[in-house]
DOVOSE-816868 format. One record per residue (C-alpha): x, y, z negated; residue number from 1. Coordinates in nm, 3 decimals. Layout:
N
[rec [X, Y, Z], NUM]
...
//
This chain:
64
[rec [0.396, 1.168, -0.390], 1]
[rec [0.419, 0.967, -0.072], 2]
[rec [0.504, 0.597, -0.077], 3]
[rec [0.851, 0.497, 0.031], 4]
[rec [0.888, 0.279, 0.344], 5]
[rec [0.921, -0.042, 0.137], 6]
[rec [0.577, 0.013, -0.018], 7]
[rec [0.246, -0.081, 0.132], 8]
[rec [-0.083, 0.110, 0.117], 9]
[rec [-0.206, 0.159, -0.239], 10]
[rec [-0.562, 0.088, -0.342], 11]
[rec [-0.804, 0.351, -0.475], 12]
[rec [-1.113, 0.317, -0.695], 13]
[rec [-1.379, 0.111, -0.519], 14]
[rec [-1.142, -0.054, -0.270], 15]
[rec [-1.146, -0.426, -0.211], 16]
[rec [-0.807, -0.593, -0.224], 17]
[rec [-0.687, -0.937, -0.127], 18]
[rec [-0.441, -1.091, -0.371], 19]
[rec [-0.135, -1.232, -0.192], 20]
[rec [0.035, -1.382, -0.498], 21]
[rec [0.064, -1.750, -0.577], 22]
[rec [-0.218, -1.711, -0.833], 23]
[rec [-0.471, -1.721, -0.544], 24]
[rec [-0.724, -1.486, -0.704], 25]
[rec [-0.874, -1.412, -0.361], 26]
[rec [-1.072, -1.090, -0.309], 27]
[rec [-1.124, -0.834, -0.584], 28]
[rec [-1.269, -0.487, -0.631], 29]
[rec [-1.066, -0.208, -0.791], 30]
[rec [-1.265, -0.079, -1.086], 31]
[rec [-1.017, 0.166, -1.239], 32]
[rec [-0.670, 0.305, -1.175], 33]
[rec [-0.453, 0.434, -1.457], 34]
[rec [-0.179, 0.647, -1.301], 35]
[rec [-0.005, 0.696, -1.637], 36]
[rec [0.062, 0.323, -1.675], 37]
[rec [0.068, 0.259, -1.296], 38]
[rec [-0.183, -0.024, -1.338], 39]
[rec [-0.524, -0.095, -1.185], 40]
[rec [-0.817, -0.290, -1.327], 41]
[rec [-0.948, -0.532, -1.065], 42]
[rec [-1.252, -0.759, -1.088], 43]
[rec [-1.192, -1.098, -0.923], 44]
[rec [-1.523, -1.291, -0.904], 45]
[rec [-1.341, -1.612, -0.805], 46]
[rec [-1.168, -1.631, -1.144], 47]
[rec [-1.465, -1.483, -1.328], 48]
[rec [-1.292, -1.192, -1.498], 49]
[rec [-1.118, -0.860, -1.433], 50]
[rec [-0.741, -0.827, -1.474], 51]
[rec [-0.485, -0.547, -1.490], 52]
[rec [-0.244, -0.546, -1.193], 53]
[rec [0.048, -0.329, -1.093], 54]
[rec [-0.093, -0.045, -0.879], 55]
[rec [0.228, 0.022, -0.683], 56]
[rec [0.200, -0.212, -0.389], 57]
[rec [0.512, -0.414, -0.310], 58]
[rec [0.323, -0.653, -0.083], 59]
[rec [0.145, -0.844, -0.359], 60]
[rec [-0.196, -0.727, -0.229], 61]
[rec [-0.352, -0.575, 0.081], 62]
[rec [-0.637, -0.326, 0.095], 63]
[rec [-0.923, -0.461, 0.307], 64]
//
């Protein structure tokens, strides 16, 4: 399944992503992707804990 033109590059396991939301979580590492729920588990050291984020990228993160 290829992303549509409005989507940005999706992350994969082990990628580093930069959060672009107003929550300012900074840089995080993708630890797990659940394609059934379309969520990814990302560890953000700046906030001191991992969080589940939407995996489909609508511009809320960039893969670095």
